[in-house]
C-alpha positions, 0 to 999 in steps of 0.5 A: 855233859860231855867232856874231851880230854885231847893233849892233857887238857879238859875240853868242855863240849857245849852240846846237850843233845846227845845220845847215851845207847845201854846195850846188853852186851856192856859196850855202852856207845855215846853218839852226837852231831855237831857243826862241823864249822865249830871249833870243838869239831877241829879237836875231836879225833879217832880215839880222843877220850870223852867223859860224859857225866848225867845223873850223878853218874859218870862214863869214858867213850872213846870216840871211834868214828867220825862221819862229816857231812857238808854241814854236820858230823855225827860222832860216835863212841864206845866205852873205853875197856882197853884196860881189859885189851891191854894184856895178852895170853897165848893160852887160858885155861880157867879149870873148872870154875865158877863165873865170878872165879873166871872173871877175877881171875882175868881182870885188870889190876885195881878192878872190882868184881860185883857178882850179881849173877846168882850163879854157883856152876861151874864151866871150863873155858878154854881159848888160844890167844886172849886177852882179859875181854876175850875172856868176859866174851867167852864166859857170856856164850859159856854160862847162859843168860850172863853179860856184863856191865862196866863202870870205867871211872870207879873201875866195877865190873858187874856180872848180870844175868840176864834171866833174873831181870825183875818185873817192877810193873811198869809198863808201855801201851798206846794210850800212854807212852808207846809211840811207835812198836815194830815187831820182829819174829824168826824161827831160823834154827828152831828145833825141839829135840836136842841131841848133845855129846861132850869129850871123847863122846860123852852122853848124858842118857845114863842119867836121862833116863838111857836118852841122849837127848833134851826136848822142850815142846812147850812152843809146839808138839813136833818133834824137830831134830838138832845136834850139839857137841862141845869137848869142853864137857867131862860132867855129863851133869853138866852137859845135860844142864847146859842142853836143857838150856840151850834146846829151850832157847831153840825151841821158840821163835825168837821175838823182838820189838824195837819201841819208841817210848814216851820215858814219863818216869823223867818227864814227870816222875811225882806222877809216873815214878812206876813207869821208870825203865832200866836196863834188863827190867821186864815191862809190861808191853800192851800191843793191840795189834799183836796180842790184844793184852799185855805181854812181858818182855825184857829190856835190852837196849836203852838210848837215854837223851840226858837232857832231852829225856821226852826223846827216851827209847826203850830200843828192844824188848826181848819176849815170848807170846806167852801171856795170861788173859786178864780175867776181872771179878764179875761186875754188877750192873746199877739198874738202866740202860748201859751200852759195852762197846768192844773194837780194834785199835783200828777203830778206837785209835782215831777217835776221841772218846767225846765223840763215841760218847756223841754218837752214842747219845745220836744212836737208838740202835747198836747197829746205828752207833756203829754205823756213826763210829765208822762213818767217823773214822773213815774220815781220818783212815790212812793206810797204815790202820789195821780192821775196824772190827767193833761189836756194840751192845745195848743192856737194859737193867 
């Protein structure tokens, strides 16, 4: 439910076709479209406040953009964090402190900090001309994996460590709930060895076996050097820890998937409750086009349609193409005739199971079975399919 607050009055918006975008940055968005002829359109203005309520939760958003067309207008809102931007400091210096201590020191009056990060190391943040929100952004870039979630109705900020994302057993596959899967990968800034220095040329070589660098060769054996310096570091151990975290990130390609996933846990909770997707949780993405097996990826963006959960999207998942093949125990075959088919999605995605069985019963040899399957699949071929590699085996026991 959406409620607009304008001129001191609450105006219910009769709109149920809206989307809440949960983002890893914490800057969640609310987006909806309405007719420009609706009376409600006339009272929506930039910086208007809109309360969204669904699933027992609520959040306050501010209208940030109104894109009106000839018939409809799209309204884009962002979570209201004005309280975190209402005070100003010419210079801020946190001293060496934990992230929870820093956030508690700058939080607006009335806010509560919940620390779910599990981080107990200390870092120093020095920044000029800042609001409390600017300090949060600096924390995000200073403490590895840190981000924030905001409950601006109850005034609670939660510190989240994305590296602690839990794998709850949920998965996405084309056979069940994955309707679109777009892969993106790049290796810009790729390096395997990082030379790091702190204040006044501080090096960690004396505590790192005489080496002024850290390495990561999990992805590549090549030596590719990079340089990093940060004057805030005065402790060699801190510099070493953060340099290792930085090279661990630089030493692997950046990979992500944009996915459309049917939210079965919302549309059929009794049957698919285990497939509930939440921000930062780790899911198994079964992508037949890339890996042919399950790879764990972390959700960093969710689009929720509270009144139309069948349109929910897992828009971005991040992960690495590192996986362990699933190896099952041997299976003892019963006496008789058996047939096995191993094929790519370019074949099976265009065939129904009963069609595969029908062609099997019509075929005397594995070659004939494959020929019949390919003839049937070719009738449904389009430019969007990949190869139809297949192996068939007949076994008599």
